[in-house]
All heavy atoms as an XYZ file, in Angstrom:
905
protein
N       0.830     -1.180      0.000
C       0.000      0.000      0.000
C       0.879      1.248      0.000
O       1.898      1.289      0.677
C      -0.890      0.022      1.234
C      -1.903     -1.094      1.252
S      -2.798     -1.119      2.770
C      -3.994      0.085      2.513
N       0.433      2.233     -0.686
C       1.205      3.457     -0.761
C       1.032      4.312      0.477
O       1.808      5.208      0.726
C       0.810      4.244     -2.012
O      -0.542      4.656     -1.894
N       0.013      4.084      1.314
C      -0.217      4.866      2.531
C       0.701      4.458      3.679
O       0.880      5.198      4.630
N       1.254      3.255      3.616
C       2.164      2.810      4.682
C       3.540      3.389      4.443
O       4.189      3.115      3.446
C       2.258      1.276      4.703
C       0.975      0.647      5.177
O       0.208      1.345      5.848
O       0.766     -0.528      4.864
N       3.969      4.213      5.363
C       5.307      4.783      5.253
C       6.077      4.377      6.496
O       5.567      4.393      7.597
C       5.246      6.301      5.144
C       4.651      6.707      3.820
C       5.097      8.048      3.319
N       6.410      8.503      3.688
C       7.413      8.654      2.817
N       7.217      8.352      1.566
N       8.563      9.116      3.200
N       7.292      4.097      6.375
C       8.157      3.726      7.484
C       9.551      4.261      7.229
O       9.788      5.030      6.309
N      10.432      3.843      8.058
C      11.819      4.267      7.909
C      12.534      3.295      6.994
O      12.338      2.082      7.086
C      12.524      4.311      9.263
C      11.973      5.351     10.195
C      11.201      5.003     11.281
C      12.242      6.696      9.964
C      10.709      5.962     12.133
C      11.753      7.656     10.812
C      10.973      7.298     11.901
N      13.412      3.822      6.196
C      14.217      2.953      5.350
C      15.396      2.436      6.175
O      15.702      2.943      7.256
C      14.746      3.706      4.115
O      15.641      4.722      4.562
C      13.609      4.310      3.304
N      16.026      1.453      5.649
C      17.180      0.871      6.337
C      18.294      1.906      6.488
O      18.944      1.988      7.534
C      17.686     -0.350      5.565
C      18.873     -1.084      6.176
C      18.529     -1.570      7.572
C      19.297     -2.233      5.292
N      18.510      2.732      5.510
C      19.546      3.759      5.572
C      19.215      4.766      6.677
O      20.093      5.176      7.450
C      19.697      4.459      4.199
C      20.613      5.658      4.298
C      20.180      3.484      3.154
N      17.961      5.178      6.787
C      17.564      6.115      7.836
C      17.779      5.513      9.223
O      18.236      6.196     10.148
C      16.099      6.527      7.654
C      15.847      7.398      6.448
C      14.377      7.613      6.177
O      13.561      6.719      6.482
O      14.044      8.691      5.646
N      17.487      4.240      9.368
C      17.695      3.565     10.656
C      19.189      3.484     10.991
O      19.583      3.689     12.140
C      17.086      2.156     10.631
C      15.574      2.152     10.600
S      14.841      2.967     12.014
C      15.285      1.870     13.307
N      20.009      3.200     10.005
C      21.447      3.126     10.244
C      22.016      4.489     10.629
O      22.876      4.590     11.522
C      22.168      2.574      9.018
C      21.968      1.083      8.753
C      22.612      0.688      7.433
C      22.533      0.254      9.886
N      21.574      5.553      9.984
C      22.029      6.899     10.328
C      21.599      7.256     11.742
O      22.380      7.793     12.541
C      21.509      7.927      9.296
C      21.735      9.345      9.782
C      22.166      7.703      7.947
N      20.360      6.942     12.097
C      19.865      7.231     13.450
C      20.659      6.456     14.491
O      21.015      6.989     15.556
C      18.377      6.896     13.549
N      20.967      5.205     14.217
C      21.763      4.398     15.142
C      23.177      4.951     15.285
O      23.745      4.969     16.387
C      21.838      2.955     14.641
C      20.916      1.989     15.371
C      20.745      0.716     14.572
C      21.439      1.701     16.739
N      23.763      5.417     14.206
C      25.104      5.996     14.262
C      25.119      7.260     15.106
O      26.021      7.464     15.935
C      25.612      6.282     12.853
N      24.116      8.117     14.934
C      24.039      9.349     15.729
C      23.855      9.012     17.202
O      24.521      9.583     18.079
C      22.889     10.246     15.210
C      22.606     11.381     16.173
C      23.221     10.775     13.831
N      22.983      8.069     17.508
C      22.766      7.659     18.895
C      24.042      7.072     19.502
O      24.390      7.341     20.649
C      21.620      6.641     18.974
C      21.405      6.110     20.351
C      20.785      6.884     21.319
C      21.863      4.843     20.701
C      20.601      6.400     22.599
C      21.690      4.358     21.978
C      21.057      5.139     22.931
N      24.767      6.262     18.720
C      26.001      5.658     19.212
C      27.046      6.714     19.539
O      27.748      6.616     20.551
C      26.574      4.684     18.174
O      25.667      3.635     17.955
N      27.167      7.726     18.692
C      28.120      8.803     18.967
C      27.761      9.558     20.238
O      28.630      9.892     21.049
C      28.191      9.761     17.775
C      28.890      9.218     16.529
C      28.762     10.209     15.378
C      30.342      8.934     16.834
N      26.470      9.824     20.424
C      26.037     10.519     21.642
C      26.296      9.657     22.878
O      26.758     10.157     23.909
C      24.562     10.884     21.542
N      26.017      8.366     22.797
C      26.252      7.475     23.935
C      27.742      7.379     24.261
O      28.137      7.380     25.433
C      25.682      6.093     23.637
N      28.586      7.319     23.238
C      30.032      7.278     23.464
C      30.527      8.554     24.135
O      31.362      8.502     25.041
C      30.756      7.095     22.133
C      31.194      5.663     21.831
C      31.546      5.521     20.368
C      32.358      5.291     22.698
N      30.013      9.688     23.705
C      30.408     10.955     24.324
C      30.002     10.992     25.791
O      30.768     11.453     26.646
C      29.787     12.122     23.569
N      28.817     10.502     26.115
C      28.374     10.471     27.513
C      29.233      9.526     28.352
O      29.540      9.818     29.510
C      26.901     10.066     27.589
C      25.916     11.147     27.165
C      24.492     10.586     27.142
C      25.998     12.337     28.095
N      29.628      8.390     27.791
C      30.487      7.458     28.522
C      31.854      8.078     28.807
O      32.389      7.937     29.911
C      30.663      6.166     27.732
C      29.499      5.186     27.786
C      29.729      4.029     26.832
C      29.305      4.679     29.199
N      32.423      8.762     27.832
C      33.717      9.419     28.040
C      33.602     10.519     29.085
O      34.498     10.703     29.907
C      34.247      9.970     26.727
C      34.667      8.853     25.774
C      35.175      9.374     24.470
N      36.473      9.999     24.657
C      37.027     10.808     23.789
N      36.388     11.110     22.678
N      38.210     11.323     24.009
N      32.504     11.250     29.052
C      32.294     12.302     30.041
C      32.177     11.710     31.443
O      32.733     12.241     32.405
C      31.035     13.100     29.694
C      30.656     14.214     30.652
C      31.727     15.300     30.650
C      29.307     14.794     30.279
N      31.476     10.592     31.569
C      31.354      9.926     32.870
C      32.695      9.460     33.400
O      33.001      9.599     34.585
N      33.537      8.919     32.515
C      34.875      8.478     32.926
C      35.746      9.640     33.365
O      36.470      9.557     34.359
N      35.677     10.738     32.630
C      36.462     11.917     33.002
C      35.988     12.484     34.336
O      36.798     12.910     35.163
C      36.367     12.973     31.911
N      34.692     12.490     34.550
C      34.144     13.001     35.812
C      34.597     12.143     36.990
O      34.974     12.672     38.039
C      32.604     13.041     35.738
O      32.222     13.874     34.647
C      32.004     13.572     37.017
N      34.576     10.838     36.825
C      35.022      9.947     37.902
C      36.508     10.160     38.200
O      36.920     10.191     39.369
C      34.762      8.496     37.523
N      37.318     10.318     37.169
C      38.749     10.570     37.371
C      39.003     11.883     38.087
O      39.849     11.964     38.983
N      38.281     12.924     37.697
C      38.435     14.219     38.358
C      37.982     14.162     39.809
O      38.601     14.779     40.679
C      37.655     15.300     37.608
C      38.334     15.714     36.331
O      39.528     15.507     36.155
N      37.573     16.293     35.421
N      36.919     13.440     40.090
C      36.432     13.326     41.465
C      37.474     12.647     42.352
O      37.715     13.072     43.487
C      35.118     12.558     41.502
N      38.129     11.615     41.842
C      39.164     10.927     42.620
C      40.356     11.845     42.863
O      40.910     11.884     43.973
C      39.607      9.660     41.885
N      40.741     12.623     41.852
C      41.869     13.545     42.003
C      41.546     14.642     43.010
O      42.383     14.997     43.853
C      42.213     14.153     40.649
C      43.460     14.995     40.638
C      43.819     15.424     39.224
N      42.689     15.894     38.448
C      42.284     17.170     38.409
N      42.932     18.079     39.086
N      41.248     17.528     37.680
N      40.338     15.153     42.968
C      39.937     16.200     43.911
C      39.882     15.646     45.330
O      40.276     16.325     46.284
C      38.580     16.801     43.480
C      38.771     17.639     42.224
C      37.961     17.629     44.588
C      37.482     18.084     41.576
N      39.438     14.411     45.479
C      39.410     13.788     46.805
C      40.817     13.658     47.378
O      41.058     13.985     48.546
C      38.750     12.416     46.728
C      38.722     11.693     48.063
C      38.221     10.273     47.945
O      38.316      9.673     46.855
O      37.740      9.756     48.967
N      41.765     13.221     46.559
C      43.147     13.096     47.013
C      43.715     14.454     47.415
O      44.397     14.576     48.427
C      44.020     12.472     45.919
C      43.713     11.025     45.641
C      43.928     10.146     46.852
O      44.919     10.340     47.566
O      43.091      9.263     47.087
N      43.426     15.457     46.630
C      43.931     16.792     46.949
C      43.292     17.320     48.231
O      43.953     17.966     49.044
C      43.675     17.750     45.796
C      44.392     19.061     45.973
C      44.436     19.857     44.686
O      43.735     19.555     43.732
N      45.256     20.877     44.666
N      42.023     17.025     48.447
C      41.363     17.465     49.680
C      41.994     16.807     50.905
O      42.221     17.466     51.924
C      39.868     17.149     49.614
N      42.293     15.508     50.816
C      42.943     14.837     51.940
C      44.343     15.395     52.180
O      44.769     15.552     53.324
C      43.002     13.322     51.727
C      41.713     12.624     52.019
C      41.118     11.813     51.065
C      41.086     12.775     53.235
C      39.928     11.169     51.332
C      39.885     12.130     53.512
C      39.307     11.322     52.552
N      45.069     15.695     51.103
C      46.406     16.285     51.255
C      46.306     17.642     51.945
O      47.131     17.983     52.795
C      47.080     16.412     49.893
N      45.290     18.426     51.621
C      45.101     19.718     52.276
C      44.757     19.548     53.758
O      45.215     20.329     54.594
C      43.994     20.507     51.572
C      44.402     21.008     50.209
C      43.262     21.665     49.463
O      42.131     21.691     49.921
N      43.560     22.200     48.292
N      43.993     18.528     54.084
C      43.678     18.262     55.491
C      44.954     17.937     56.263
O      45.173     18.427     57.375
C      42.643     17.119     55.606
C      41.282     17.613     55.119
C      42.558     16.597     57.042
C      40.252     16.515     54.966
N      45.820     17.112     55.672
C      47.093     16.774     56.322
C      47.938     18.032     56.511
O      48.515     18.265     57.581
C      47.854     15.702     55.513
C      49.257     15.501     56.056
C      47.083     14.391     55.523
N      48.004     18.882     55.485
C      48.782     20.125     55.588
C      48.221     21.027     56.680
O      48.980     21.628     57.454
C      48.785     20.855     54.243
N      46.919     21.104     56.777
C      46.306     21.941     57.826
C      46.563     21.361     59.213
O      46.755     22.114     60.172
C      44.818     22.085     57.567
C      44.534     22.965     56.378
C      43.057     23.123     56.129
N      42.847     23.901     54.931
C      41.871     23.690     54.077
N      41.001     22.725     54.297
N      41.739     24.443     53.014
N      46.557     20.036     59.341
C      46.867     19.423     60.638
C      48.288     19.775     61.079
O      48.529     20.100     62.245
C      46.710     17.904     60.565
C      45.269     17.458     60.507
O      44.357     18.240     60.790
N      45.054     16.222     60.120
N      49.227     19.724     60.158
C      50.609     20.079     60.483
C      50.699     21.564     60.826
O      51.427     21.964     61.746
C      51.540     19.700     59.323
C      51.552     18.177     59.171
C      52.948     20.215     59.543
C      52.155     17.687     57.883
N      49.939     22.389     60.123
C      49.924     23.824     60.417
C      49.375     24.091     61.818
O      49.929     24.919     62.559
C      49.083     24.567     59.380
N      48.325     23.387     62.204
C      47.764     23.565     63.548
C      48.774     23.138     64.605
O      48.949     23.823     65.615
C      46.438     22.772     63.687
C      46.002     22.676     65.129
C      45.350     23.420     62.842
N      49.458     22.019     64.383
C      50.497     21.593     65.326
C      51.596     22.646     65.435
O      52.091     22.931     66.529
C      51.095     20.260     64.886
C      50.156     19.089     65.026
C      50.734     17.806     64.438
O      51.907     17.816     63.991
O      50.006     16.799     64.414
N      51.971     23.235     64.320
C      53.025     24.250     64.306
C      52.587     25.499     65.056
O      53.360     26.079     65.828
C      53.399     24.610     62.855
O      53.824     23.424     62.188
C      54.510     25.641     62.805
N      51.345     25.908     64.842
C      50.857     27.143     65.469
C      50.543     26.973     66.954
O      50.669     27.921     67.729
C      49.615     27.648     64.730
C      49.862     28.202     63.337
C      48.537     28.480     62.638
C      50.710     29.457     63.403
N      50.133     25.789     67.366
C      49.742     25.594     68.768
C      50.881     25.136     69.659
O      50.725     25.124     70.883
C      48.585     24.578     68.869
O      48.984     23.338     68.282
C      47.341     25.103     68.177
N      52.007     24.771     69.082
C      53.163     24.388     69.894
C      53.672     25.640     70.612
O      53.903     26.669     69.973
C      54.255     23.813     68.986
C      55.381     23.164     69.772
O      55.352     23.214     71.016
O      56.286     22.607     69.135
N      53.853     25.583     71.936
C      54.310     26.776     72.652
C      55.679     27.269     72.188
O      55.922     28.470     72.137
C      54.370     26.333     74.115
C      53.626     25.056     74.196
C      53.579     24.472     72.830
N      56.556     26.353     71.816
C      57.888     26.746     71.341
C      57.855     26.847     69.825
O      57.285     25.985     69.151
C      58.918     25.709     71.766
N      58.443     27.884     69.280
C      58.470     27.993     67.814
C      59.328     26.888     67.212
O      60.271     26.409     67.845
C      59.080     29.369     67.568
C      59.816     29.710     68.805
C      59.141     29.001     69.936
N      59.022     26.475     66.001
C      59.833     25.422     65.376
C      61.225     25.942     65.038
O      61.432     27.149     64.854
C      59.041     25.075     64.105
C      58.243     26.295     63.806
C      57.948     26.926     65.128
N      62.171     25.033     64.962
C      63.552     25.402     64.617
C      63.613     25.797     63.151
O      62.877     25.279     62.316
C      64.479     24.221     64.878
N      64.516     26.734     62.865
C      64.711     27.135     61.481
C      65.304     25.979     60.697
O      66.086     25.193     61.218
C      65.629     28.364     61.394
C      64.964     29.620     61.865
C      65.205     30.116     63.138
C      64.094     30.304     61.033
C      64.595     31.273     63.579
C      63.475     31.469     61.458
C      63.722     31.952     62.736
N      64.917     25.867     59.449
C      65.425     24.800     58.599
C      64.292     23.935     58.082
O      63.126     24.298     58.136
N      64.680     22.780     57.584
C      63.718     21.872     56.949
C      63.523     20.630     57.814
O      64.480     20.078     58.352
C      64.223     21.487     55.567
C      63.256     20.657     54.765
C      63.871     20.350     53.381
N      62.860     19.907     52.468
C      62.104     20.708     51.716
N      62.271     22.007     51.768
N      61.199     20.221     50.906
N      62.278     20.189     57.903
C      61.935     18.976     58.635
C      61.001     18.158     57.756
O      60.108     18.709     57.106
C      61.254     19.334     59.957
C      60.913     18.157     60.822
C      60.221     18.567     62.115
O      60.100     19.768     62.394
O      59.779     17.656     62.847
N      61.208     16.846     57.722
C      60.374     15.948     56.913
C      59.742     14.907     57.810
O      60.263     14.579     58.873
C      61.208     15.245     55.843
C      61.822     16.216     54.872
O      61.142     17.108     54.374
N      63.103     16.066     54.616
N      58.634     14.363     57.360
C      57.982     13.311     58.113
C      56.981     12.566     57.261
O      56.770     12.874     56.083
N      56.369     11.578     57.876
C      55.348     10.774     57.212
C      54.220     10.548     58.198
O      54.460     10.339     59.390
C      55.960      9.446     56.760
C      55.127      8.722     55.744
C      55.865      7.544     55.149
O      56.864      7.769     54.442
O      55.424      6.407     55.414
N      53.002     10.578     57.706
C      51.832     10.427     58.560
C      50.784      9.613     57.804
O      50.779      9.584     56.574
C      51.277     11.820     58.977
C      50.736     12.563     57.779
C      50.237     11.711     60.062
N      49.926      8.930     58.556
C      48.815      8.185     57.954
C      47.540      8.941     58.261
O      47.265      9.277     59.417
C      48.739      6.745     58.508
C      47.512      6.029     57.963
C      49.995      5.979     58.169
N      46.769      9.222     57.220
C      45.495      9.909     57.376
C      44.547      9.369     56.315
O      44.926      9.232     55.158
C      45.669     11.421     57.218
C      44.470     12.204     57.694
O      43.349     11.710     57.688
N      44.708     13.429     58.109
N      43.327      9.059     56.711
C      42.301      8.515     55.809
C      42.761      7.194     55.184
O      42.434      6.896     54.043
C      41.940      9.522     54.723
N      43.532      6.421     55.941
C      43.994      5.132     55.446
C      45.088      5.221     54.395
O      45.408      4.227     53.755
N      45.668      6.408     54.224
C      46.718      6.608     53.225
C      47.960      7.175     53.896
O      47.862      7.854     54.899
C      46.240      7.569     52.145
C      45.037      7.057     51.388
C      44.554      8.117     50.418
N      43.412      7.649     49.688
C      42.187      8.118     49.857
N      41.950      9.067     50.720
N      41.190      7.647     49.145
N      49.112      6.901     53.295
C      50.365      7.446     53.814
C      50.696      8.725     53.069
O      50.583      8.786     51.849
C      51.490      6.427     53.659
C      51.304      5.250     54.590
C      52.390      4.197     54.502
N      53.632      4.665     53.944
C      54.349      3.972     53.079
N      53.944      2.807     52.650
N      55.491      4.455     52.623
N      51.126      9.735     53.827
C      51.454     11.045     53.262
C      52.836     11.454     53.723
O      53.182     11.291     54.883
C      50.445     12.092     53.722
C      49.034     11.751     53.387
C      48.140     11.075     54.159
C      48.345     12.055     52.183
N      46.953     10.945     53.516
C      47.046     11.542     52.297
C      48.707     12.724     51.018
C      46.105     11.671     51.287
C      47.769     12.854     50.019
C      46.481     12.333     50.155
N      53.627     12.003     52.812
C      54.925     12.594     53.168
C      54.736     14.095     53.262
O      54.092     14.695     52.416
C      55.958     12.285     52.090
C      56.426     10.874     52.115
C      57.684     10.703     51.265
N      58.033      9.303     51.238
C      58.024      8.561     50.162
N      57.719      9.076     48.996
N      58.338      7.285     50.217
N      55.332     14.666     54.299
C      55.227     16.112     54.447
C      56.610     16.696     54.698
O      57.504     16.009     55.175
C      54.270     16.502     55.575
C      54.633     15.964     56.922
C      54.209     14.808     57.488
C      55.517     16.569     57.878
N      54.766     14.633     58.729
C      55.563     15.708     59.006
C      56.264     17.741     57.908
C      56.340     16.004     60.124
C      57.031     18.024     59.020
C      57.053     17.157     60.121
N      56.744     17.959     54.346
C      57.963     18.692     54.670
C      57.555     20.073     55.168
O      56.568     20.654     54.696
C      58.883     18.806     53.453
O      58.304     19.626     52.472
N      58.291     20.539     56.142
C      58.035     21.861     56.728
C      59.339     22.626     56.710
O      60.330     22.192     57.287
C      57.508     21.705     58.151
C      57.233     23.037     58.830
C      56.657     22.837     60.196
N      57.669     22.250     61.074
C      57.434     21.844     62.302
N      56.222     21.925     62.812
N      58.394     21.333     63.038
N      59.348     23.753     56.012
C      60.543     24.586     55.929
C      60.253     25.893     56.663
O      59.321     26.619     56.319
C      60.924     24.866     54.482
C      62.249     25.551     54.374
C      62.812     25.502     52.966
O      62.272     24.772     52.120
O      63.803     26.206     52.742
N      61.088     26.163     57.681
C      60.908     27.355     58.510
C      62.039     28.325     58.189
O      63.209     27.968     58.229
C      60.923     26.994     60.013
C      60.730     28.238     60.868
C      59.867     25.945     60.325
N      61.653     29.536     57.864
C      62.630     30.579     57.558
C      62.194     31.905     58.151
O      61.117     32.013     58.744
N      63.011     32.889     58.001
C      62.675     34.223     58.501
C      61.827     34.952     57.464
O      62.036     34.838     56.272
C      63.929     35.019     58.786
C      64.765     34.432     59.900
C      65.701     35.467     60.499
N      66.591     34.861     61.466
C      66.260     34.593     62.722
N      65.064     34.875     63.152
N      67.133     34.044     63.537
N      60.877     35.698     57.963
C      60.093     36.568     57.094
C      60.799     37.927     57.053
O      61.791     38.136     57.746
C      58.672     36.700     57.643
O      58.688     37.471     58.822
N      60.316     38.873     56.266
C      60.937     40.204     56.265
C      60.942     40.849     57.658
O      61.846     41.617     57.982
C      60.071     40.992     55.285
C      59.510     39.955     54.369
C      59.312     38.738     55.223
N      59.974     40.516     58.488
C      59.933     40.992     59.879
C      60.674     39.966     60.728
O      60.301     38.797     60.776
C      58.474     41.122     60.333
C      58.285     41.357     61.807
C      58.929     42.637     62.301
O      58.752     43.691     61.666
O      59.608     42.571     63.335
N      61.737     40.362     61.409
C      62.610     39.411     62.113
C      61.904     38.673     63.252
O      62.340     37.600     63.639
C      63.844     40.136     62.651
O      63.459     41.124     63.604
N      60.848     39.221     63.799
C      60.145     38.556     64.905
C      59.126     37.527     64.425
O      58.480     36.869     65.223
C      59.432     39.593     65.763
C      60.401     40.547     66.461
C      59.669     41.627     67.201
N      58.997     42.463     66.203
C      58.026     43.324     66.475
N      57.594     43.476     67.696
N      57.468     44.042     65.518
N      58.996     37.365     63.112
C      57.997     36.468     62.531
C      58.706     35.396     61.708
O      59.616     35.680     60.939
C      57.020     37.246     61.609
C      56.369     38.405     62.358
C      55.989     36.324     60.992
C      55.378     37.987     63.410
N      58.266     34.149     61.889
C      58.770     33.043     61.070
C      57.812     32.792     59.901
O      56.598     32.908     60.053
C      58.842     31.752     61.883
C      59.903     31.731     62.940
C      59.869     30.429     63.722
O      58.801     29.888     63.998
N      61.044     29.940     64.077
N      58.368     32.430     58.789
C      57.566     32.000     57.645
C      57.702     30.493     57.530
O      58.808     29.970     57.445
C      58.028     32.669     56.360
C      57.223     32.263     55.155
C      57.602     33.048     53.909
O      58.162     34.135     54.002
N      57.297     32.489     52.758
N      56.584     29.799     57.541
C      56.578     28.337     57.523
C      55.906     27.869     56.235
O      54.750     28.210     55.971
C      55.837     27.764     58.753
C      55.890     26.253     58.746
C      56.411     28.326     60.045
N      56.640     27.091     55.451
C      56.123     26.509     54.207
C      55.900     25.021     54.442
O      56.836     24.303     54.812
C      57.129     26.688     53.061
C      57.505     28.111     52.756
C      56.468     28.809     51.894
O      55.670     28.112     51.235
O      56.469     30.042     51.900
N      54.686     24.553     54.219
C      54.345     23.141     54.412
C      53.948     22.557     53.056
O      53.135     23.147     52.340
C      53.200     22.981     55.420
C      53.627     23.529     56.780
C      52.779     21.518     55.528
C      52.502     23.636     57.777
N      54.536     21.407     52.720
C      54.197     20.698     51.483
C      53.844     19.262     51.838
O      54.524     18.631     52.651
C      55.355     20.733     50.503
N      52.767     18.754     51.254
C      52.311     17.388     51.512
C      52.126     16.691     50.172
O      51.574     17.265     49.229
C      50.978     17.382     52.299
C      50.448     15.975     52.456
C      51.152     18.036     53.656
N      52.596     15.444     50.092
C      52.416     14.631     48.882
C      52.061     13.212     49.303
O      52.570     12.701     50.299
C      53.689     14.626     48.048
N      51.194     12.589     48.533
C      50.826     11.209     48.812
C      51.964     10.268     48.487
O      52.664     10.449     47.497
N      52.156      9.257     49.331
C      53.193      8.254     49.074
C      52.746      7.342     47.930
O      53.495      7.059     47.014
C      53.489      7.431     50.347
C      54.414      6.270     50.056
C      54.075      8.322     51.421
N      51.498      6.894     47.985
C      50.969      5.976     46.980
C      50.014      6.660     46.012
O      49.523      6.030     45.092
C      50.228      4.826     47.673
C      51.090      4.120     48.692
O      52.292      3.956     48.421
O      50.577      3.743     49.758
N      49.713      7.922     46.254
C      48.716      8.629     45.457
C      49.280      9.967     45.003
O      50.209     10.491     45.606
C      47.439      8.863     46.288
O      47.795      9.567     47.472
C      46.766      7.551     46.650
N      48.711     10.568     43.981
C      49.272     11.814     43.462
C      48.783     13.071     44.179
O      49.098     14.164     43.750
C      48.787     11.815     42.007
C      47.510     11.071     42.044
C      47.690     10.021     43.102
N      48.023     12.961     45.268
C      47.508     14.149     45.948
C      48.614     15.011     46.519
O      49.533     14.512     47.165
N      48.579     16.316     46.259
C      49.570     17.233     46.799
C      48.889     18.491     47.316
O      47.810     18.854     46.869
C      50.601     17.654     45.736
O      49.902     18.286     44.666
C      51.383     16.472     45.207
N      49.548     19.140     48.285
C      49.039     20.397     48.830
C      50.210     21.222     49.332
O      51.222     20.681     49.760
C      48.058     20.127     49.968
N      50.052     22.538     49.279
C      51.058     23.476     49.806
C      50.334     24.483     50.671
O      49.209     24.876     50.382
C      51.771     24.204     48.683
C      52.626     23.314     47.835
C      53.512     24.165     46.922
N      54.683     23.459     46.493
C      55.750     23.212     47.224
N      55.822     23.619     48.457
N      56.774     22.564     46.734
N      51.037     24.926     51.726
C      50.454     25.863     52.666
C      51.565     26.743     53.224
O      52.652     26.248     53.538
C      49.766     25.085     53.803
C      49.032     25.840     54.866
C      47.827     26.561     54.288
C      48.567     24.881     55.953
N      51.301     28.036     53.342
C      52.254     28.974     53.929
C      51.590     29.631     55.123
O      50.434     30.053     55.042
C      52.666     30.062     52.919
O      53.238     29.422     51.773
C      53.681     31.017     53.511
N      52.331     29.710     56.225
C      51.804     30.392     57.409
C      52.903     31.178     58.082
O      54.087     30.990     57.799
C      51.145     29.404     58.377
C      52.019     28.306     58.963
C      52.426     28.680     60.378
C      51.248     27.011     58.987
N      52.501     32.054     58.968
C      53.440     32.910     59.704
C      53.135     32.786     61.179
O      51.970     32.678     61.586
C      53.295     34.378     59.260
C      53.617     34.580     57.807
C      52.651     34.486     56.845
C      54.916     34.870     57.416
C      52.941     34.671     55.513
C      55.228     35.068     56.086
C      54.239     34.965     55.132
N      54.180     32.772     61.997
C      54.017     32.736     63.455
C      55.157     33.495     64.107
O      56.203     33.726     63.506
C      53.899     31.318     63.983
C      55.190     30.531     64.001
C      55.149     29.325     64.900
N      55.329     29.747     66.288
C      54.998     29.023     67.323
N      54.478     27.845     67.173
N      55.189     29.455     68.538
N      54.925     33.852     65.365
C      55.968     34.571     66.104
C      57.199     33.694     66.294
O      57.096     32.504     66.523
C      55.427     34.966     67.476
C      54.395     36.065     67.378
C      53.853     36.460     68.705
N      54.944     36.628     69.678
C      54.779     37.034     70.901
N      53.560     37.301     71.334
N      55.791     37.164     71.720
N      58.357     34.301     66.189
C      59.611     33.548     66.285
C      59.991     33.243     67.715
O      60.717     32.298     67.987
C      60.745     34.305     65.606
N      59.509     34.043     68.666
C      59.822     33.752     70.063
C      58.538     33.388     70.799
O      57.460     33.821     70.431
C      60.553     34.919     70.738
C      59.929     36.284     70.758
C      60.144     37.119     69.506
O      61.125     37.007     68.780
O      59.241     37.915     69.256
N      58.660     32.546     71.828
C      57.455     32.103     72.556
C      56.744     33.203     73.288
O      57.244     34.228     73.562
C      57.988     31.048     73.528
C      59.460     31.127     73.500
C      59.871     31.978     72.350
């Protein structure tokens, strides 16, 4: 019958190709989002470790010694390496403290700078 109209095989193949491209793009976007979420989580934990070291530095009654100090700590079930470099700021009564944290098994990193009085 001439009144029955449907899709041709070519039209169906084109529609399937367009749908496949859209589905592939969504899958790639989902993978990228998951990867970014994991990276942001690692960086957030590294920042927490850096802030914990900063709080210890600021609340210690005695100022830290000038120079570099390194250590390792476990936080959130992960091992983190940290370094704290204490130097003089332009004001001689103030210390400048640079804290860097990096994951031992993960790529999370964080940096933090703080200032504290050089004498107790």
